[in-house]
C-alpha positions in Angstrom: 134.1 145.9 110.4 136.7 145.5 113.2 136.2 145.6 117.0 138.9 146.4 119.5 138.5 145.8 123.2 140.1 147.8 126.0 143.2 145.7 126.3 142.9 143.9 123.0 143.8 140.2 123.1 141.9 139.4 120.0 140.6 140.9 116.7 137.1 140.1 115.5 136.6 140.5 111.9 133.0 140.2 110.6 132.0 139.6 107.0 128.5 138.9 105.7 129.1 135.3 105.2 131.4 134.5 108.1 132.9 135.5 111.6 136.7 135.1 112.3 138.6 135.6 115.4 142.4 135.7 115.4 144.8 136.3 118.2 146.2 139.8 118.3 149.9 140.6 119.1 152.0 143.6 118.0 154.6 141.4 116.3 151.9 139.7 114.1 151.8 141.3 110.6 149.6 138.6 108.9 145.9 138.0 109.7 144.5 134.7 108.6 140.8 134.8 107.6 138.7 131.6 107.8 135.4 131.6 105.8 132.5 129.6 107.1 130.0 128.6 104.5 126.4 128.6 105.8 124.4 125.9 104.0 121.3 127.3 102.0 118.7 125.5 99.9 118.6 126.7 96.4 115.8 124.6 94.9 113.0 122.5 96.1 114.6 119.3 95.1 116.8 119.5 98.4 113.9 120.3 100.7 113.1 118.0 103.5 109.5 117.3 102.4 108.5 115.8 105.7 109.6 119.0 107.7 106.7 121.5 107.9 108.7 124.3 109.1 111.4 123.9 106.4 108.7 123.8 103.7 107.1 126.8 105.0 110.3 128.8 105.2 111.2 127.9 101.7 107.8 128.0 100.3 109.0 130.7 97.8 110.9 127.7 95.9 107.6 125.8 95.3 105.3 126.3 92.4 102.4 128.4 93.0 100.0 125.6 92.8 101.8 123.5 95.3 101.8 126.4 97.7 98.1 126.7 97.4 97.6 122.8 98.0 99.9 122.9 101.2 98.1 125.9 102.4 94.7 124.1 101.9 96.0 121.1 103.9 97.2 123.4 106.7 93.8 125.0 106.8 91.9 121.9 107.1 94.2 120.9 110.1 93.3 124.2 111.7 89.7 123.9 111.1 89.2 120.1 111.6 91.9 119.1 114.3 90.0 115.9 115.2 89.6 114.8 111.8 93.2 115.5 110.5 94.7 114.9 114.0 97.3 112.1 112.6 100.6 113.5 113.3 101.9 112.3 109.9 99.2 113.8 107.9 100.8 117.1 107.0 104.3 115.7 106.4 102.9 113.0 104.1 100.6 115.4 102.5 103.7 117.5 101.6 105.4 114.4 100.2 102.7 113.7 98.0 102.0 117.3 96.9 105.8 118.0 96.2 106.1 114.8 93.9 106.1 116.5 90.5 103.6 114.8 88.3 101.2 113.5 91.0 97.9 114.0 89.1 95.7 113.8 92.3 97.2 116.6 94.3 94.3 118.9 93.6 91.7 116.4 94.5 93.7 115.4 97.7 94.2 118.8 99.0 90.5 119.7 98.6 89.1 116.8 100.5 86.5 118.0 102.9 85.6 121.0 100.7 82.0 120.5 99.4 81.1 121.9 95.9 78.4 121.4 93.4 80.6 118.9 91.6 81.3 117.1 94.9 78.6 117.5 97.4 80.2 115.0 99.9 83.5 116.9 99.8 85.3 113.4 99.8 88.3 112.8 97.6 87.8 109.1 97.7 91.7 108.5 97.5 91.4 105.7 100.2 94.9 104.5 99.6 96.3 108.2 100.6 93.7 110.1 102.4 93.2 109.3 106.1 89.7 110.7 106.3 88.1 109.0 103.3 89.9 105.8 104.4 88.1 106.3 107.9 84.8 106.7 106.2 84.9 103.6 104.3 86.2 101.7 107.3 83.3 103.1 109.4 80.7 101.9 106.8 82.3 98.4 106.7 82.0 98.4 110.6 78.2 99.3 110.3 77.9 96.3 107.9 79.5 93.7 110.0 79.7 94.7 113.7 76.1 94.6 114.4 75.8 91.2 112.6 78.8 89.6 114.6 76.6 86.8 115.8 75.6 85.7 112.2 79.1 84.6 111.3 82.1 82.9 112.6 85.0 85.5 112.2 88.8 85.3 111.5 91.4 87.8 110.6 93.9 86.9 107.9 97.2 88.8 107.1 98.6 87.5 103.7 102.1 88.8 103.5 105.6 87.7 102.2 108.9 87.0 103.2 111.5 89.7 102.0 110.7 92.7 100.1 110.6 94.1 96.4 112.9 96.7 95.0 111.9 99.3 92.3 114.9 100.1 90.1 112.4 101.2 87.4 109.0 102.7 87.4 107.5 99.7 85.5 108.6 97.4 88.4 105.8 98.8 90.3 103.5 96.5 88.5 105.1 93.5 90.2 103.2 94.4 93.2 99.8 93.5 91.5 100.7 89.8 91.2 101.4 89.7 95.0 97.9 91.2 95.9 96.2 89.0 93.2 97.6 85.7 94.6 95.8 86.1 97.8 92.8 87.4 96.4 92.4 84.5 93.7 93.2 82.0 96.6 90.4 83.5 98.7 88.0 83.3 95.8 88.7 79.8 95.2 88.2 79.0 98.8 84.9 80.6 98.8 84.0 78.8 95.6 85.0 75.5 97.1 83.0 76.2 100.2 86.1 76.1 102.5 85.0 79.6 103.6 81.6 81.3 103.5 83.0 84.6 102.6 85.7 87.3 102.8 86.3 91.1 102.9 89.9 91.9 101.7 92.0 95.1 101.7 95.2 95.6 99.7 98.2 97.4 101.4 101.8 98.4 100.7 104.3 98.6 103.4 107.2 100.9 102.7 110.6 99.7 104.3 113.1 102.1 102.5 113.0 105.0 100.1 116.5 105.8 99.1 116.9 102.3 97.7 113.2 101.7 97.3 112.0 98.5 99.3 108.4 97.7 99.7 106.2 94.7 100.7 102.7 94.3 99.2 100.4 92.4 101.4 96.8 92.0 102.3 94.5 91.8 105.3 91.0 90.3 105.3 88.1 89.3 107.6 86.8 86.0 106.9 83.5 84.1 107.8 84.3 80.5 108.1 83.4 77.6 110.3 87.1 76.8 110.7 90.3 78.2 109.3 94.1 77.7 109.6 97.2 79.0 107.9 97.6 75.5 106.0 94.2 75.9 104.3 95.2 79.3 102.9 98.7 78.1 101.9 97.2 75.2 100.0 94.8 77.5 98.2 97.8 79.8 97.3 99.8 76.8 95.8 96.8 75.8 93.8 96.5 79.3 92.4 100.2 79.5 91.5 100.1 76.2 89.7 97.3 77.4 87.5 99.1 80.6 86.6 102.9 79.8 86.8 103.9 82.4 84.4 102.2 85.2 86.4 103.4 84.1 89.8 106.9 82.8 88.9 108.7 85.9 90.4 106.6 85.8 93.6 108.1 86.1 97.0 107.7 83.2 99.6 104.4 83.4 101.2 103.8 84.2 105.0 100.3 83.7 106.4 99.0 84.6 109.8 95.4 83.9 111.1 93.7 85.2 114.3 90.4 84.4 115.5 88.0 87.3 116.1 86.1 86.4 119.4 83.9 89.6 120.1 82.2 92.6 118.5 85.0 94.9 120.0 87.6 92.8 118.3 85.8 92.7 114.9 85.4 96.4 115.2 89.2 97.0 116.0 90.3 94.7 113.2 88.3 96.5 110.6 89.6 99.8 111.8 93.2 98.5 111.5 92.5 97.3 107.9 91.5 100.8 106.8 94.6 103.1 106.7 96.4 105.1 104.0 100.0 104.1 103.1 102.8 105.4 105.4 105.6 107.2 103.5 106.9 109.3 106.4 108.6 106.7 108.6 110.9 105.4 106.0 111.5 109.0 104.5 112.5 110.5 107.9 115.0 107.6 108.5 116.6 107.7 105.0 116.9 111.6 105.3 119.1 111.2 108.2 121.1 108.3 106.8 121.9 109.5 103.5 123.7 112.7 102.4 122.3 112.7 98.8 118.9 114.4 99.6 118.1 114.8 95.9 118.2 111.2 95.5 116.0 110.7 98.5 113.5 113.0 97.0 113.6 111.6 93.5 113.0 108.2 94.8 110.2 109.3 97.0 108.7 110.8 93.9 109.2 107.5 92.0 107.3 105.6 94.9 104.3 108.0 94.9 103.9 108.0 91.3 104.5 104.2 90.9 102.0 103.5 93.5 99.3 105.8 92.3 99.7 104.5 88.6 99.5 100.9 89.6 96.4 101.4 91.9 94.7 103.8 89.5 91.1 102.6 89.0 92.2 99.3 90.9 89.7 98.8 93.9 91.3 98.7 97.2 88.7 96.3 98.5 87.5 92.9 97.3 84.8 90.7 98.6 83.0 87.5 98.0 80.4 85.2 99.6 78.5 86.1 102.7 80.5 89.4 103.1 79.6 90.7 99.7 76.7 93.2 100.1 75.4 92.3 96.6 75.2 88.6 97.4 72.0 86.8 98.2 74.0 85.2 101.0 75.2 88.4 102.7 75.0 88.3 106.4 75.7 91.8 107.1 73.5 95.0 107.5 72.0 96.4 104.4 72.9 99.9 103.3 69.5 101.3 104.1 69.5 100.0 107.7 73.1 100.8 108.8 72.4 104.3 110.0 70.2 102.9 113.0 73.4 100.9 114.4 75.6 104.1 114.8 74.5 104.3 118.5 75.7 100.7 118.8 79.1 101.5 117.5 79.3 104.7 119.6 78.7 102.5 122.6 81.4 100.1 121.9 83.7 103.0 121.3 82.8 104.6 124.6 83.5 101.4 126.5 87.1 101.5 125.2 87.5 105.4 125.9 88.8 105.9 122.2 88.4 109.1 120.3 87.3 108.7 116.8 87.3 111.1 113.8 84.2 113.3 113.6 82.0 112.6 110.8 80.6 116.2 110.3 81.9 118.2 107.5 81.8 122.0 108.3 82.5 124.6 105.6 86.1 125.6 104.8 85.2 128.8 103.3 
């Protein structure tokens, strides 16, 4: 198609794939055509998994089951906006569901959907699901916040200096030793009466996805007369000396301890402990930094599958001593009595003007 203007100074030639404008002059006998290629996505391996609009636009590239699972997640956000209000929930859900081979995709996408097989509607994937993580944290708050005066509380972050790579899928199993080191150290301290009890959570910080870089670490609330970082470091070294082969490749430890001085502080620290892994931040940064999008997605899949395999049937929470609900020394609130303390937690929340996820579970049908 050629467009001429009244006093032509240029000729515009339009093709389906490009538009070219060349100067017009009677003496010119040759027209140069420049083709402009419009980038297109031909398969799902090049999709930006954290971009909801892009995934929606190219949904025809996804497998039928993946489309249904993502649609289910979107529907939950529409029906339960308070419960699934976290801005990373949809992008991270897409990352998980679009990781080929993730066996928990159905279970995850159906969280909050009650059925005869699952009356509660919970997926119980605490390491991935924000709502199930919240519910567990809420129960722990009901255990310990009303019993604040019964203990002397500290908050421990047991981390490491540096990070771990993951060149092979089997390297994910190196994370276990980093979690176990602190867990065994706290068990030893409880057995030696250095502390009265602990409640610990395992976490994984994701620093990079293109060249996978992660940092396994733990958080714990501790009941003890006194506690400092040196006490924990000594216990860690003692555990390492007993199992040198298991812990020989461990990163240098980094211990931080803070006193918990009020019910509000205890409640906030417990809330901080219970959160799912965050894959989105590292993925979005690496997506902009690296041109090889397929490799970014492949490594994101490796990380999702590695984390899922390593933590399969592995409890996220560990507890001992006075913070173990099954112990005779337990200082918290028993399960049958916890419901009566919900008004206390609501009162503490309202004083801080914070909005918490609603606990009701309306039907998604």
